[in-house]
C-alpha positions in Angstrom: 0.0 0.0 0.0 1.1 3.5 -0.8 -0.9 5.6 1.8 0.7 7.7 4.4 0.1 5.2 7.2 2.2 2.6 5.5 5.1 4.8 4.4 8.4 3.9 5.9 9.6 6.1 8.7 11.6 9.0 7.6 10.2 9.2 4.1 9.2 12.7 3.1 5.5 13.3 3.0 6.0 15.5 -0.1 7.7 12.7 -2.0 6.1 12.1 -5.4 4.2 8.9 -6.2 3.0 7.3 -9.4 -0.6 8.4 -8.6 -2.0 11.4 -10.5 -3.0 14.4 -8.3 -6.7 14.0 -9.2 -6.8 10.3 -8.3 -5.2 11.0 -4.9 -7.6 13.6 -3.8 -10.6 11.5 -4.8 -9.6 8.6 -2.7 -9.0 10.7 0.3 -12.4 12.6 0.1 -14.6 9.6 -0.6 -14.8 8.2 3.0 -15.7 11.7 4.5 -18.5 12.3 2.0 -20.0 8.9 2.9 -19.8 9.7 6.6 -21.5 13.0 6.3 -24.4 11.6 4.2 -25.0 8.7 6.6 -24.9 11.0 9.7 -27.5 13.3 8.2 -29.8 10.5 7.3 -29.5 9.1 10.9 -30.3 12.4 12.6 -33.3 13.0 10.4 -34.6 9.5 11.1 -34.2 10.0 14.9 -36.0 13.3 14.9 -38.9 12.0 12.8 -39.2 8.9 15.0 -38.9 10.4 18.5 -40.6 13.7 17.6 -39.0 15.6 20.4 -39.7 19.3 19.6 -36.9 20.6 21.8 -34.4 18.3 20.3 -35.6 19.2 16.9 -35.3 22.9 17.8 -31.7 22.4 19.1 -30.8 20.5 16.0 -30.1 17.3 17.8 -27.7 18.7 20.4 -28.0 16.9 23.8 -29.7 18.6 26.7 -30.7 18.0 30.4 -33.7 19.0 32.5 -33.1 20.1 36.2 -35.7 21.2 38.8 -35.0 24.6 40.4 -36.5 25.2 43.8 -36.7 28.6 45.5 -33.9 29.3 48.0 -34.8 28.4 51.6 -32.4 29.9 54.3 -31.3 27.5 57.0 -33.2 27.8 60.3 -31.5 30.1 62.9 -29.7 28.3 65.7 -31.6 28.5 69.0 -30.4 31.3 71.3 -29.3 30.0 74.7 -31.1 31.3 77.8 -29.4 34.1 79.7 -28.2 31.7 82.4 -26.7 29.4 79.8 -24.9 32.3 78.2 -23.3 33.2 81.5 -22.2 29.7 82.2 -20.8 29.2 78.6 -19.1 32.6 78.4 -15.7 31.6 79.9 -15.4 28.8 77.3 -15.8 31.2 74.3 -12.7 32.5 72.5 -11.4 36.0 73.2 -10.0 36.3 69.7 -11.0 39.4 67.8 -13.1 37.4 65.2 -15.4 36.1 68.0 -16.1 39.5 69.6 -18.1 41.7 67.2 -20.2 44.0 69.4 -19.9 45.9 72.7 -22.5 43.6 74.1 -20.2 40.6 73.4 -17.4 42.4 75.3 -19.7 43.2 78.3 -21.1 39.6 78.4 -17.7 37.9 78.2 -15.8 40.2 80.6 -18.4 41.5 83.0 -17.3 45.1 82.5 -19.2 48.2 81.4 -18.0 49.6 78.0 -18.7 53.1 76.9 -17.4 55.4 74.1 -15.8 58.8 74.4 -18.9 60.6 73.1 -22.5 59.9 72.4 -22.0 58.1 69.1 -19.6 57.5 66.3 -16.0 56.3 66.3 -13.7 57.1 69.2 -11.7 55.4 71.9 -13.4 52.8 73.9 -13.5 53.4 77.6 -13.8 50.2 79.8 -15.1 50.8 83.3 -14.9 48.0 85.8 -18.1 48.2 87.8 -17.6 47.4 91.5 -19.6 44.4 92.7 -22.9 45.4 94.2 -23.9 44.0 97.7 -27.6 44.7 97.1 -27.7 47.3 99.9 -30.0 50.2 99.0 -30.0 53.5 100.9 -33.2 55.3 101.8 -34.3 58.1 99.4 -33.4 61.6 100.2 -34.8 64.0 101.2 -37.0 62.3 103.7 -39.7 64.9 104.8 -39.8 63.4 108.3 -36.2 64.6 109.0 -36.2 67.8 107.0 -37.2 71.4 107.7 -37.2 74.5 105.6 -34.5 77.0 106.3 -33.4 80.3 105.0 -31.1 78.8 102.3 -32.9 75.6 101.7 -33.7 72.3 103.3 -32.0 71.6 106.7 -31.7 68.2 108.5 -33.5 67.7 111.8 -34.6 65.1 114.3 -38.2 64.0 113.5 -41.0 64.2 116.2 -40.8 60.5 116.7 -37.0 60.6 117.3 -35.7 59.5 113.9 -32.4 61.1 113.1 -30.7 61.7 109.7 -27.8 59.5 110.8 -30.4 56.7 111.4 -32.1 57.1 108.0 -29.2 58.2 105.7 -26.3 56.0 106.9 -25.3 52.9 105.1 -26.0 49.7 107.1 -22.9 47.7 107.9 -23.3 44.2 106.4 -20.3 42.0 107.4 -19.3 39.4 104.9 -20.1 35.8 105.9 -16.6 34.8 104.7 -15.1 36.9 107.6 -14.8 36.1 111.3 -17.6 37.8 113.3 -15.1 40.2 115.0 -13.0 40.9 112.0 -11.2 44.3 112.2 -13.1 47.1 110.4 -11.6 49.7 108.0 -13.5 52.8 106.8 -12.2 54.8 103.9 -13.4 58.4 103.4 -12.8 60.3 100.2 -13.0 64.1 100.6 -13.4 66.9 98.1 -16.0 65.1 96.1 -18.2 67.3 93.9 -15.5 69.9 93.1 -14.2 68.2 89.9 -16.6 66.4 87.6 -14.0 63.8 86.5 -12.8 62.8 89.9 -16.4 62.9 91.2 -17.4 60.4 88.6 -14.4 58.2 89.3 -15.1 58.3 93.1 -18.8 57.3 92.5 -18.2 54.7 89.9 -14.8 53.1 90.7 -14.8 52.9 94.4 -16.6 50.0 96.2 -19.9 51.1 97.7 -18.6 50.6 101.2 -16.3 53.7 100.7 -17.8 56.9 102.3 -17.8 60.0 100.1 -17.5 63.5 101.7 -18.8 66.2 99.4 -17.6 69.8 99.5 -20.4 72.4 99.7 -19.3 74.0 96.4 -19.6 72.9 92.8 -22.5 72.6 90.3 -25.1 69.9 90.5 -24.4 68.8 94.0 -27.9 67.4 94.6 -27.7 65.3 91.4 -24.2 64.0 92.2 -25.1 63.1 95.8 -28.2 61.3 94.6 -26.1 59.3 92.2 -23.5 58.4 94.8 -26.2 57.2 97.2 -27.9 55.2 94.5 -24.6 53.5 94.0 -24.6 52.7 97.7 -22.1 55.2 99.0 -22.7 56.8 102.4 -22.3 60.6 102.1 -20.9 63.2 104.4 -20.9 67.0 104.2 -17.5 68.8 104.5 -17.8 72.2 106.3 -14.9 74.6 105.8 -13.5 76.0 109.0 -11.0 78.7 109.8 -7.3 77.6 109.7 -4.5 79.3 111.6 -3.3 81.1 108.4 -6.6 82.5 107.3 -7.3 84.5 105.1 -4.0 83.6 103.3 -5.4 80.1 103.2 -9.1 80.5 102.6 -11.2 77.3 102.5 -14.0 79.1 100.5 -17.2 81.0 100.9 -19.1 80.8 104.2 -16.1 79.5 106.1 -16.9 79.1 109.8 -14.8 81.7 111.6 -13.8 82.1 115.2 -15.1 85.6 115.5 -18.5 84.8 114.1 -19.0 81.2 115.3 -21.9 82.2 117.5 -23.8 83.3 114.4 -25.0 80.1 112.8 -26.0 81.7 109.5 -22.9 80.4 107.6 -23.4 76.9 109.1 -27.0 76.8 108.0 -26.0 77.8 104.5 -23.5 74.9 104.4 -26.0 72.4 105.8 -28.6 73.3 103.1 -26.3 72.6 100.1 -27.8 69.1 99.5 -29.7 66.3 101.3 -28.9 62.8 102.2 -25.8 63.2 104.3 -25.5 61.2 107.5 -22.8 63.2 109.2 -20.5 66.3 108.9 -16.7 66.5 108.6 -14.5 69.5 108.9 -12.3 70.9 106.1 -9.2 72.5 107.5 -10.2 74.5 110.7 -7.1 74.2 112.8 -7.9 77.5 114.6 -11.6 77.0 115.1 -11.3 73.4 116.3 -8.8 74.5 118.9 -11.1 77.2 120.3 -13.7 75.6 122.6 -15.8 78.7 122.8 -16.1 79.1 119.0 -16.4 75.3 118.4 -19.2 74.5 120.9 -22.2 76.3 119.2 -21.2 74.7 115.9 -21.1 71.2 117.3 -24.2 71.8 119.4 -26.3 72.7 116.3 -25.0 69.6 114.4 -25.9 67.4 117.4 -29.3 68.9 117.6 -30.0 68.0 114.0 -29.3 64.3 114.5 -26.0 64.0 112.7 -22.6 62.6 113.6 -19.2 64.3 113.2 -15.9 63.1 111.8 -12.6 65.0 112.8 -10.3 65.0 109.7 -7.4 64.3 112.0 -5.1 67.0 110.6 -4.8 69.2 113.7 -3.2 67.8 116.9 -4.8 70.7 118.9 -8.4 69.8 117.9 -11.0 69.8 120.7 -13.7 68.1 118.7 -13.6 64.8 120.7 -13.8 66.5 124.1 -16.5 69.0 123.1 -18.6 66.4 121.3 -18.6 64.2 124.4 -20.1 67.0 126.4 -22.8 67.5 123.8 -23.6 63.8 123.3 -22.6 64.2 119.7 -21.6 60.8 118.1 -18.1 61.4 116.7 -14.9 59.8 115.5 -11.5 60.9 114.3 -9.5 59.9 111.2 -6.7 57.6 112.2 -4.5 57.8 109.1 -4.3 60.5 106.4 -3.5 58.4 103.3 -2.4 61.0 100.8 0.0 63.2 102.8 2.6 62.0 100.3 1.8 61.9 96.6 4.1 59.0 95.7 2.4 55.5 95.4 4.9 54.1 97.9 3.8 56.6 100.5 0.1 55.7 100.0 1.0 52.0 100.3 2.8 52.7 103.6 -0.1 54.7 104.9 -2.5 51.8 104.0 -0.2 49.4 105.9 -0.4 51.7 108.9 -4.2 51.8 108.6 -4.3 48.0 108.7 -2.1 48.0 111.7 -4.3 50.5 113.5 -7.4 48.4 112.7 -5.8 45.2 114.1 -4.8 47.0 117.3 -8.0 48.9 118.0 -10.6 46.8 116.2 -11.4 49.6 113.7 -9.7 52.5 111.9 -10.6 55.3 109.5 -8.4 56.4 106.6 -8.9 59.7 104.7 -7.8 60.9 101.3 -8.7 63.6 98.8 -10.4 62.8 95.5 -7.5 62.5 93.1 -7.5 60.1 90.1 -4.4 58.0 91.1 -5.4 57.9 94.7 -8.9 56.7 93.8 -7.6 53.9 91.7 -5.2 52.8 94.4 -7.8 52.9 97.2 -10.3 51.1 95.0 -7.9 48.2 94.6 -7.1 48.2 98.3 -10.8 48.1 99.3 -11.5 45.2 96.9 -8.7 43.2 98.3 -9.2 44.0 102.0 -11.6 41.1 102.7 -9.0 38.6 101.4 -6.6 39.9 104.0 -9.2 39.5 106.8 -10.5 43.1 107.1 -14.1 44.2 106.9 -14.7 47.3 104.8 -17.3 49.5 106.6 -19.0 52.9 106.1 -17.8 55.7 108.4 -21.0 55.5 110.5 -20.1 51.9 111.6 -16.8 53.2 113.1 -18.5 56.1 114.8 -20.8 53.6 116.5 -17.7 52.1 118.2 -16.5 55.5 119.6 -18.4 55.3 122.9 -21.6 57.0 121.6 -23.7 54.3 120.1 -25.4 55.2 116.9 -28.5 53.4 115.8 -28.2 52.7 112.1 -31.3 51.5 110.4 -32.8 50.3 113.7 -29.8 48.2 114.7 -27.6 49.2 117.6 -24.0 49.0 116.5 
């Protein structure tokens, strides 16, 4: 045979043969012509026999029929009950992909998350909310223990004998995890109400057992005091008193002066600044507290109104304890001033001294002014006190141990 399939390897495909050009082309085209004719006859026979209109339309090309159902979204996964969410939260991942909302952060961490502004982007501020004991203070003002004065509402003892210190003090609720006679520590933060930022920090960051002493100045005192008491903080009123270097060192308007101490007009202005305080605390006052004649009418009026008094402990010449004893005024004195030094080491040393005083005497009072770093340090100390065997108490619970029993919420301390 002379076709290309049977040519020897290596022979040129253009090599001439004995066939004429016309004969070669005819032999090669004949099989293809027969295949095309037979294929067309077969396709026509199939279409005419099966009579498939779609197949006829498509010219014999193959096709498939598939059923298309409407999309049905998968059913949502059941949402766990709140109690299940709380128990499952620790097992969830803290990776960024799993925390998509502020609510997720709050649920997983137990902290309060707010933004720096009402809305929109901005830094996230995380506030750790102190644990609540469930203690709720009585609303203020209570009309039974209030009277109208020249400058506003003044506290008083009710006709049935109820005192503001009875109604407005925070009850002392010892932890069941502590020994019954565990030493008590009271922390008082002064100067609250003067600066909005530190006021918010004192109200929100400090445990509710910490007592807040509000200065009689500053805007929105009634609102701030109400918020503090709603959070569970016992509240005191700070009264500015004349220091030895007055007027170079001036505590502020309506300062109680030695020369005018018999005139109680300034005292009544101070006492009417807001409602809900259980006791009074001096601010400065080295000269006035050392003068028995000037001090007596001030303390007598405070005792007559059913309040207790806290000496800030700054003046070694103070006669508050002796004078209050003569007037049957429940009182106590600060044992340790915690922020006499600004360094963190000095505050830690003062807190260690406060614990030592509490162990020795059964109770102790520490005082500091409302400063951001001090508030943070004292908040940590107060939260850890129980673990070290100390009972955190409101100031009124320490006053009750001073020899003049105070009846707080109907329970003799």
